[in-house]
C-alpha positions as CSV (number, residue, x, y, z in Angstrom):
1,X,0.0,-0.1,0.0
2,X,1.2,3.7,-0.7
3,X,2.4,5.5,2.4
4,X,-0.1,8.6,2.5
5,X,-0.7,11.3,4.9
6,X,-2.8,14.5,4.7
7,X,-1.5,17.6,4.8
8,X,1.6,16.9,2.6
9,X,3.6,20.3,1.9
10,X,4.2,21.0,-1.6
11,X,7.4,21.8,-3.1
12,X,8.8,25.1,-2.7
13,X,8.6,27.9,-5.1
14,X,12.2,27.9,-5.5
15,X,12.2,24.3,-6.6
16,X,9.3,24.6,-9.2
17,X,10.9,27.6,-10.6
18,X,14.2,25.6,-10.9
19,X,12.1,22.9,-12.4
20,X,10.2,25.1,-15.0
21,X,13.8,26.7,-16.1
22,X,14.9,23.2,-16.7
23,X,12.1,22.2,-18.5
24,X,12.0,25.7,-20.5
25,X,15.9,24.7,-21.4
26,X,15.3,21.1,-22.4
27,X,11.9,22.1,-24.7
28,X,14.2,25.0,-26.2
29,X,16.8,23.4,-28.5
30,X,15.5,23.0,-32.3
31,X,12.6,25.2,-32.4
32,X,14.3,28.0,-34.6
33,X,16.1,25.3,-36.9
34,X,13.2,22.9,-37.6
35,X,11.0,23.7,-40.4
36,X,7.1,23.6,-40.0
37,X,6.1,20.0,-39.3
38,X,3.6,18.9,-41.8
39,X,0.8,18.7,-41.8
40,X,-1.3,20.4,-38.6
41,X,1.3,22.9,-37.5
42,X,1.9,24.9,-40.7
43,X,-2.0,25.0,-41.0
44,X,-2.2,26.9,-37.6
45,X,0.7,29.1,-38.5
46,X,-0.6,29.9,-41.8
47,X,-4.2,30.7,-40.4
48,X,-2.5,32.7,-37.7
49,X,-0.4,34.7,-40.1
50,X,-3.3,35.5,-42.3
51,X,-5.2,36.5,-39.1
52,X,-2.5,39.1,-38.6
53,X,-2.5,40.3,-42.1
54,X,-6.5,40.6,-42.3
55,X,-6.7,41.7,-39.1
56,X,-9.9,39.6,-38.6
57,X,-9.7,37.5,-35.4
58,X,-13.0,35.8,-35.6
59,X,-13.2,34.1,-39.1
60,X,-10.0,31.9,-39.1
61,X,-8.8,30.9,-42.5
62,X,-6.1,28.6,-44.3
63,X,-5.8,30.6,-47.8
64,X,-9.2,31.2,-49.3
65,X,-11.0,28.4,-47.2
66,X,-12.8,28.5,-43.6
67,X,-11.1,26.7,-40.9
68,X,-13.8,26.1,-38.9
69,X,-12.0,23.3,-36.8
70,X,-12.1,24.6,-33.1
71,X,-12.5,27.9,-31.7
72,X,-9.8,30.9,-32.1
73,X,-8.1,30.7,-28.9
74,X,-4.8,29.0,-30.0
75,X,-4.7,31.4,-33.1
76,X,-5.1,34.4,-30.7
77,X,-1.9,33.1,-28.6
78,X,0.1,32.4,-31.5
79,X,-0.6,35.8,-32.9
80,X,0.0,37.4,-29.7
81,X,3.6,35.6,-29.5
82,X,4.2,36.6,-33.3
83,X,3.3,40.4,-32.7
84,X,5.2,40.7,-29.3
85,X,8.3,39.4,-31.2
86,X,8.1,41.9,-34.3
87,X,8.0,38.8,-36.6
88,X,4.1,39.3,-38.0
89,X,5.8,40.3,-41.4
90,X,8.3,37.5,-41.8
91,X,7.7,33.6,-42.0
92,X,10.1,32.4,-39.6
93,X,8.8,29.4,-37.3
94,X,10.0,30.3,-34.0
95,X,7.5,32.6,-32.6
96,X,4.5,30.5,-33.4
97,X,6.1,28.2,-31.4
98,X,6.3,30.2,-28.4
99,X,2.9,29.5,-26.6
100,X,3.6,25.7,-26.6
101,X,7.0,26.0,-25.2
102,X,5.7,28.4,-22.3
103,X,2.4,25.9,-21.9
104,X,4.3,22.9,-21.9
105,X,7.1,24.2,-19.2
106,X,4.2,25.4,-17.3
107,X,2.6,21.9,-17.5
108,X,5.6,20.2,-16.1
109,X,5.6,22.9,-13.1
110,X,2.0,22.1,-12.5
111,X,2.6,18.2,-12.3
112,X,5.2,18.6,-10.0
113,X,3.3,20.8,-7.8
114,X,-0.1,18.7,-7.9
115,X,2.1,15.4,-7.1
116,X,3.7,17.3,-4.2
117,X,0.4,18.3,-3.0
118,X,-1.1,14.8,-3.0
119,X,2.1,12.7,-2.2
120,X,5.0,14.9,-1.2
121,X,7.8,17.0,-2.2
122,X,9.7,13.8,-3.6
123,X,6.9,12.4,-5.6
124,X,6.3,15.7,-7.0
125,X,9.6,16.2,-8.1
126,X,9.9,12.9,-9.7
127,X,6.5,13.2,-11.2
128,X,7.5,16.6,-12.9
129,X,11.1,15.0,-14.1
130,X,9.2,11.9,-15.8
131,X,6.5,13.8,-17.4
132,X,9.2,16.5,-18.7
133,X,11.2,13.6,-20.1
134,X,8.5,11.6,-22.3
135,X,9.0,11.4,-25.9
136,X,5.3,13.0,-26.4
137,X,6.2,15.7,-24.4
138,X,9.3,16.7,-26.0
139,X,7.8,16.3,-29.4
140,X,4.5,18.2,-28.6
141,X,6.4,21.2,-26.9
142,X,8.2,22.2,-29.9
143,X,5.1,22.1,-32.2
144,X,2.8,25.0,-33.0
145,X,-0.4,23.3,-32.3
146,X,-3.2,23.3,-29.8
147,X,-2.2,20.2,-27.5
148,X,0.5,22.1,-25.1
149,X,-2.0,24.9,-24.2
150,X,-4.8,22.7,-23.8
151,X,-2.8,20.5,-21.3
152,X,-2.1,23.5,-19.4
153,X,-5.7,24.3,-19.0
154,X,-6.3,20.8,-17.8
155,X,-3.9,21.0,-15.2
156,X,-5.1,24.5,-14.2
157,X,-8.5,22.8,-13.6
158,X,-6.9,19.7,-11.9
159,X,-4.9,22.1,-9.7
160,X,-8.2,23.3,-8.6
161,X,-9.5,20.3,-7.8
162,X,-6.6,18.8,-5.9
163,X,-6.7,22.0,-3.9
164,X,-10.2,21.3,-3.0
165,X,-9.4,17.4,-2.3
166,X,-6.9,18.8,0.2
167,X,-9.6,21.0,2.0
168,X,-11.8,18.2,2.3
169,X,-9.1,15.9,3.6
170,X,-8.2,18.9,6.4
171,X,-12.2,19.5,6.9
172,X,-12.1,23.3,5.9
173,X,-14.2,25.1,3.6
174,X,-12.9,25.5,-0.3
175,X,-12.3,29.2,-1.2
176,X,-13.9,30.6,-4.0
177,X,-10.6,31.2,-5.9
178,X,-10.2,27.7,-6.6
179,X,-13.8,27.6,-8.1
180,X,-12.8,30.6,-10.1
181,X,-9.7,28.9,-11.4
182,X,-11.5,25.6,-12.3
183,X,-14.0,27.1,-14.4
184,X,-11.7,29.7,-16.1
185,X,-9.5,27.0,-17.0
186,X,-12.4,25.3,-18.7
187,X,-13.5,28.4,-20.4
188,X,-10.0,28.9,-21.9
189,X,-9.8,25.0,-22.5
190,X,-13.1,25.5,-24.7
191,X,-11.7,28.4,-26.3
192,X,-8.9,26.3,-27.5
193,X,-10.4,22.7,-28.4
194,X,-14.1,22.9,-27.5
195,X,-15.7,20.2,-25.6
196,X,-12.4,18.1,-25.3
197,X,-11.4,19.7,-21.7
198,X,-14.7,18.8,-20.4
199,X,-13.7,15.1,-20.5
200,X,-10.8,15.5,-17.8
201,X,-11.9,18.1,-16.2
202,X,-15.6,16.9,-15.5
203,X,-15.3,13.3,-15.6
204,X,-13.0,13.5,-12.3
205,X,-15.1,14.9,-9.9
206,X,-18.2,13.5,-11.3
207,X,-16.7,9.8,-11.5
208,X,-15.1,10.1,-8.2
209,X,-18.4,11.1,-6.7
210,X,-20.3,8.0,-8.3
211,X,-17.6,5.8,-6.7
212,X,-17.8,7.6,-3.2
213,X,-21.5,8.2,-3.5
214,X,-20.8,11.7,-2.4
215,X,-20.5,14.7,-4.4
216,X,-19.2,16.9,-2.2
217,X,-16.0,17.4,-4.1
218,X,-18.0,18.6,-7.3
219,X,-20.2,21.1,-5.2
220,X,-16.9,22.4,-3.8
221,X,-16.4,24.0,-7.3
222,X,-19.6,25.9,-7.0
223,X,-21.2,24.3,-10.2
224,X,-24.4,26.3,-9.7
225,X,-22.9,29.3,-11.2
226,X,-19.2,28.3,-11.9
227,X,-20.1,27.2,-15.4
228,X,-21.4,30.9,-16.2
229,X,-17.6,32.0,-16.0
230,X,-16.7,29.6,-18.5
231,X,-19.6,30.7,-20.7
232,X,-18.6,34.2,-20.4
233,X,-14.9,33.3,-22.0
234,X,-16.7,31.1,-24.7
235,X,-19.8,32.5,-25.8
236,X,-18.7,36.1,-27.0
237,X,-16.7,34.8,-29.7
238,X,-19.4,31.8,-30.3
239,X,-21.8,34.6,-30.9
240,X,-19.5,36.3,-33.3
241,X,-18.5,33.3,-35.5
242,X,-21.9,32.3,-35.7
243,X,-23.0,35.4,-37.3
244,X,-19.9,35.6,-39.7
245,X,-20.1,32.1,-40.4
246,X,-23.8,31.9,-40.7
247,X,-23.8,29.0,-38.3
248,X,-21.3,27.0,-40.8
249,X,-18.8,26.9,-38.0
250,X,-21.0,25.0,-35.8
251,X,-22.2,22.6,-38.6
252,X,-18.7,21.8,-39.2
253,X,-16.8,22.0,-35.8
254,X,-19.3,19.9,-34.2
255,X,-20.8,17.7,-36.9
256,X,-17.9,17.1,-38.9
257,X,-14.8,17.6,-36.8
258,X,-15.8,16.5,-33.5
259,X,-18.4,14.0,-34.0
260,X,-16.8,12.6,-37.3
261,X,-13.9,11.5,-35.3
262,X,-16.1,9.7,-32.9
263,X,-17.8,7.5,-35.7
264,X,-14.9,7.0,-38.2
265,X,-11.4,7.5,-38.6
266,X,-10.5,10.7,-40.3
267,X,-7.1,11.6,-42.3
268,X,-6.2,7.8,-42.2
269,X,-6.2,7.7,-38.4
270,X,-8.8,5.3,-37.7
271,X,-7.6,2.5,-35.4
272,X,-8.9,-0.3,-33.0
273,X,-9.3,0.2,-29.3
274,X,-5.6,-0.6,-27.6
275,X,-4.1,1.7,-29.7
276,X,-3.1,4.1,-27.0
277,X,-1.9,1.4,-24.9
278,X,0.4,0.1,-27.2
279,X,1.6,3.3,-28.3
280,X,2.2,4.1,-24.6
281,X,5.9,2.2,-24.6
282,X,7.2,4.7,-26.8
283,X,5.0,7.7,-26.0
284,X,5.9,8.0,-22.5
285,X,9.2,6.4,-22.6
286,X,11.3,6.3,-20.2
287,X,8.7,6.5,-18.0
288,X,6.3,4.1,-19.5
289,X,8.4,0.9,-17.8
290,X,8.0,2.4,-14.5
291,X,4.4,2.8,-15.0
292,X,3.7,-0.7,-16.0
293,X,5.7,-2.0,-13.1
294,X,3.7,0.2,-10.3
295,X,0.2,-0.4,-12.2
296,X,-0.3,-3.3,-10.3
297,X,0.5,-1.4,-6.7
298,X,-1.7,1.1,-8.1
299,X,-4.8,-1.0,-8.3
300,X,-4.1,-2.5,-4.9
301,X,-4.5,1.1,-3.7
302,X,-7.1,2.3,-5.7
303,X,-9.5,2.6,-2.5
304,X,-7.1,5.2,-1.1
305,X,-8.6,8.7,-1.9
306,X,-5.6,10.3,-3.6
307,X,-5.3,7.3,-5.7
308,X,-8.8,7.0,-6.7
309,X,-8.9,10.7,-7.4
310,X,-6.1,10.1,-9.8
311,X,-7.8,7.2,-11.3
312,X,-10.8,9.0,-12.0
313,X,-8.5,11.6,-13.8
314,X,-7.0,8.9,-16.1
315,X,-9.4,5.9,-16.8
316,X,-12.5,8.1,-18.1
317,X,-10.4,9.9,-20.3
318,X,-8.4,7.1,-21.5
319,X,-11.4,5.2,-22.3
320,X,-13.1,7.6,-24.3
321,X,-10.0,8.2,-26.8
322,X,-9.6,4.5,-26.8
323,X,-13.3,4.0,-27.9
324,X,-13.5,6.8,-30.7
325,X,-12.4,5.5,-34.3
326,X,-9.8,8.6,-34.9
327,X,-6.7,7.7,-32.9
328,X,-3.3,9.9,-32.5
329,X,-1.0,9.6,-29.6
330,X,-1.5,12.9,-28.3
331,X,-5.3,12.6,-27.6
332,X,-4.5,10.8,-24.2
333,X,-1.7,13.6,-23.2
334,X,-3.8,15.0,-20.5
335,X,-3.8,11.9,-18.7
336,X,0.1,11.8,-18.8
337,X,0.9,13.8,-15.6
338,X,-1.7,12.0,-13.3
339,X,0.2,8.6,-14.6
340,X,3.7,10.5,-13.9
341,X,2.2,11.4,-10.4
342,X,1.2,7.9,-9.7
343,X,4.3,6.2,-11.0
344,X,6.7,8.8,-9.0
345,X,4.6,8.2,-5.6
346,X,5.2,4.5,-5.6
347,X,8.8,4.6,-6.9
348,X,9.1,6.8,-3.9
349,X,8.3,4.0,-1.6
350,X,11.9,2.7,-1.7
351,X,13.6,-0.4,-2.7
352,X,12.5,-2.7,-0.4
353,X,9.1,-2.8,-1.9
354,X,10.7,-3.8,-5.5
355,X,13.0,-6.9,-4.4
356,X,10.1,-9.5,-4.6
357,X,7.9,-7.7,-7.0
358,X,5.7,-9.1,-8.7
359,X,5.0,-11.9,-6.4
360,X,3.7,-14.3,-9.1
361,X,5.9,-16.1,-11.8
362,X,3.2,-15.0,-14.7
363,X,3.9,-11.5,-13.4
364,X,7.5,-11.4,-13.2
365,X,7.6,-12.9,-17.0
366,X,5.3,-10.3,-18.2
367,X,7.2,-7.5,-16.7
368,X,10.4,-8.9,-17.8
369,X,9.2,-8.9,-21.3
370,X,8.0,-5.2,-21.0
371,X,11.3,-4.6,-19.7
372,X,13.3,-5.9,-22.8
373,X,10.9,-3.9,-24.9
374,X,11.6,-0.7,-23.2
375,X,15.1,-1.1,-23.2
376,X,15.1,-2.1,-26.9
377,X,13.1,1.2,-27.4
378,X,15.6,3.1,-25.6
379,X,18.4,1.5,-27.8
380,X,16.6,2.4,-30.9
381,X,15.9,5.9,-29.8
382,X,19.8,6.4,-29.1
383,X,20.6,5.1,-32.6
384,X,18.0,6.7,-34.6
385,X,19.9,10.1,-34.9
386,X,23.2,8.6,-36.8
387,X,20.8,6.1,-38.5
388,X,18.6,8.6,-40.1
389,X,21.6,10.9,-41.0
390,X,23.0,7.7,-43.0
391,X,19.7,6.6,-44.5
392,X,18.1,9.7,-45.6
393,X,21.3,11.9,-46.4
394,X,24.1,9.0,-46.9
395,X,26.2,10.9,-44.6
396,X,28.1,9.7,-41.4
397,X,27.6,12.2,-38.7
398,X,30.3,11.8,-36.0
399,X,28.6,14.3,-33.7
400,X,25.4,12.2,-33.8
401,X,27.4,9.1,-33.2
402,X,29.3,10.5,-30.2
403,X,25.8,11.5,-28.8
404,X,24.3,7.9,-29.5
405,X,27.3,6.7,-27.3
406,X,26.5,8.9,-24.6
407,X,23.0,7.9,-24.4
408,X,23.5,4.1,-24.9
409,X,25.2,3.5,-21.8
410,X,22.8,5.4,-19.7
411,X,20.0,3.1,-21.2
412,X,22.3,0.3,-20.4
413,X,22.9,1.4,-16.6
414,X,19.2,2.2,-16.3
415,X,18.7,-1.3,-17.7
416,X,21.1,-3.0,-15.2
417,X,19.5,-1.1,-12.1
418,X,16.2,-2.3,-13.1
419,X,17.2,-6.2,-13.2
420,X,18.6,-5.3,-9.8
421,X,15.1,-3.8,-8.5
422,X,16.7,-0.7,-8.0
423,X,14.0,1.2,-9.7
424,X,14.7,4.7,-8.4
425,X,18.3,4.7,-9.7
426,X,17.0,3.3,-13.3
427,X,14.5,6.0,-13.4
428,X,17.2,8.7,-12.9
429,X,19.6,7.1,-15.2
430,X,16.8,6.7,-18.2
431,X,15.9,10.4,-17.6
432,X,19.2,11.6,-18.0
433,X,19.4,9.1,-21.1
434,X,16.3,11.0,-22.4
435,X,17.5,14.6,-21.8
436,X,20.9,14.0,-23.7
437,X,19.0,12.2,-26.6
438,X,16.5,15.4,-27.0
439,X,19.5,17.8,-26.8
440,X,21.3,15.8,-29.5
441,X,18.4,15.1,-31.7
442,X,17.4,18.7,-32.1
443,X,20.2,20.5,-32.2
444,X,22.6,17.9,-34.3
445,X,20.6,15.4,-36.3
446,X,17.3,17.7,-37.3
447,X,19.4,20.4,-38.9
448,X,21.3,17.6,-41.1
449,X,18.2,16.2,-42.6
450,X,17.7,18.1,-45.5
451,X,16.1,15.7,-47.7
452,X,13.0,15.3,-45.8
453,X,12.5,19.3,-45.4
454,X,11.3,19.8,-48.9
455,X,9.2,23.2,-48.4
456,X,12.1,24.9,-47.2
457,X,14.5,24.1,-50.2
458,X,11.5,24.7,-52.7
459,X,11.0,28.2,-51.3
460,X,14.3,29.0,-51.5
461,X,14.1,27.6,-55.3
462,X,11.3,29.8,-55.9
463,X,12.6,33.0,-54.2
464,X,16.0,32.4,-56.1
465,X,14.3,32.5,-59.7
466,X,10.9,34.5,-59.2
467,X,10.6,36.5,-62.2
468,X,8.6,39.4,-60.9
469,X,8.3,41.2,-57.7
470,X,4.7,39.5,-57.3
471,X,5.0,36.3,-58.9
472,X,2.7,33.6,-59.0
473,X,3.6,30.1,-57.7
474,X,1.6,26.9,-58.7
475,X,2.5,23.3,-57.3
476,X,1.4,20.2,-58.7
477,X,3.0,17.4,-57.1
478,X,3.5,19.2,-53.4
479,X,0.9,20.5,-51.8
480,X,1.7,20.5,-48.0
481,X,0.5,23.0,-45.8
482,X,4.3,23.9,-44.9
483,X,4.9,25.1,-48.4
484,X,1.9,27.3,-48.3
485,X,3.3,29.1,-45.1
486,X,6.8,29.6,-46.1
487,X,5.6,31.2,-49.4
488,X,3.4,33.5,-47.7
489,X,0.3,31.8,-48.5
490,X,0.7,33.0,-52.2
491,X,0.8,29.7,-53.8
492,X,-1.9,27.6,-55.8
493,X,-2.4,23.8,-55.1
494,X,-3.8,22.2,-58.4
495,X,-3.6,19.7,-61.1
496,X,-1.2,19.5,-64.2
497,X,-4.1,21.3,-66.4
498,X,-5.0,24.1,-64.3
499,X,-0.9,24.9,-63.5
500,X,-0.7,24.7,-67.3
501,X,-3.5,27.0,-67.9
502,X,-2.0,29.3,-65.1
503,X,1.5,29.5,-66.6
504,X,-0.1,30.3,-70.1
505,X,-2.4,32.9,-68.5
506,X,0.4,34.7,-67.1
507,X,3.8,33.5,-68.5
508,X,5.7,36.4,-67.5
509,X,5.2,36.1,-63.8
510,X,3.8,32.7,-63.2
511,X,6.2,29.3,-62.1
512,X,5.1,25.8,-61.6
513,X,6.4,23.4,-59.1
514,X,6.1,19.9,-60.9
515,X,7.5,16.6,-60.0
516,X,8.9,14.3,-62.5
517,X,5.9,11.8,-62.6
518,X,3.5,14.7,-63.3
519,X,5.8,16.4,-66.0
520,X,4.3,14.4,-68.8
521,X,0.8,15.8,-67.9
522,X,1.8,19.2,-67.4
523,X,3.9,19.4,-70.7
524,X,0.9,17.8,-72.4
525,X,-1.6,20.4,-71.2
526,X,0.8,23.1,-72.1
527,X,0.3,22.1,-75.8
528,X,2.7,24.1,-78.2
529,X,3.6,26.3,-75.4
530,X,5.8,23.2,-74.1
531,X,8.7,24.2,-76.2
532,X,8.8,27.2,-74.1
533,X,9.1,25.6,-70.9
534,X,12.5,25.7,-69.0
535,X,13.5,24.2,-66.0
536,X,14.9,26.9,-63.3
537,X,16.1,24.3,-60.8
538,X,15.4,20.8,-59.2
539,X,14.7,19.9,-55.5
540,X,14.5,16.4,-54.7
541,X,13.8,14.5,-51.6
542,X,11.4,12.6,-49.3
543,X,7.8,13.7,-48.6
544,X,7.4,12.2,-45.1
545,X,3.9,12.9,-45.0
546,X,3.0,9.9,-47.8
547,X,6.3,8.4,-48.0
548,X,6.7,9.4,-51.9
549,X,10.2,10.3,-53.3
550,X,9.9,13.6,-55.4
551,X,12.0,15.3,-57.8
552,X,10.3,18.7,-58.4
553,X,11.5,21.2,-60.9
554,X,10.5,24.7,-61.2
555,X,9.4,25.7,-64.8
556,X,8.5,29.0,-66.6
557,X,7.6,29.7,-70.1
558,X,10.4,31.4,-71.7
559,X,8.9,34.9,-73.0
560,X,11.9,36.2,-74.6
561,X,11.6,36.6,-78.4
562,X,13.0,33.3,-80.7
563,X,16.2,34.1,-82.6
């Protein structure tokens, strides 16, 4: 059983600030050198850039099409970051990623704070480190998408609930500020991704109330009037977008985007239940093994109040997203802080707990298999850098190899500690391996992978050969949003026939990007003008979004008189 006492003192402000600074520094490398990561990230970037250009902060658009998927909150945050940095007239990526950097750094701090409020300072610090070091967190913190900011609002709501839970344990009234934080966080979450925040934030106190047959924690949140605060944050924009879009936003965002993901897998992401559990090994690495190790103990302690509270945070959210048809790894990200807290709390019990754990032979076998899989994932991540540079760029990167040689011994040391049931030392070793891995990956490896970053190289090709100050660009074979963003939104994504028609209509100022597979159709559509088509340069590489190898040429019609 978990050693649990009421009235744990949370981590000191100094410790939380140092942890937040460590998270900030860990998440910082790579965000300036990594191009827009297709496909979602550049869609947010381009829509935000257009919002700043048009000064229309209600009707979100990607080129000439409305982007009626979620409310405008994330676009406002990114627009604010870009404006503050003075980069609104430049298509550089790092300002758009500032909200995710700050939000995920804050999420690490809140994870540690909640963990320490429930189980003490050691458990809180361990939870913050395990969460900070996970693969999915390292990836999401570097992308200008919603999920890091949404997670921060989830944790703010859970912080209010945790405070109310402590008030209940101590037999004192819950101050109104907790209810204001709770409903304010929910309102902000609604402005980011609609009703998604309601799953963890409402399910936690309501499911807990059903299990305990006492909804006292829920009543401490003042639901009779608290929802009005959330509504006050959300409703003004809803009214504005309803008027502007004539109700189309709600039909698309709710009917197509939200309910559509429940009924069927969208964008080729339909997968059966169990997907998130399978991906957890990688997504929460290195904490995934330790979470699996403590899972039986967590279940045995499920009737303890704080454990039950965290399970009511995790299980409803996890079940919902295992059940819906569309699945992506970040859908269960809001459960990761709670998993990290439970894992760290049981790891803090000390080595004696683990020497004969698990007790049964079949449990030892299953856990050993999972440990081997965990170690293999660690080895694969360690060697991924130099392997990618060799496979994609046909180069040997000495720096990437040195970094891999630094990560591998730490993974090996963690595995050795696991075999000796020294899980605390194993966790620290694996966290150190993860930190070194991410720093090396985003500072050394990513900048060398030029073949997969087609959009920046195509943009450079266009800018080097644009025939007019206001050139028109048509792309036939590469339609990724990253190209749209980097070219300032001024690119027409179309087929070979329409591209040929556009080039013929304005031969002086129009250029076309055409892959070798589409070149015959493009030339055929040009007809007798095909003889005047001139290639201004060629870019080759891999479109990682669909796995196609492309060799794209920039074509223009020669308008100079023939001799």
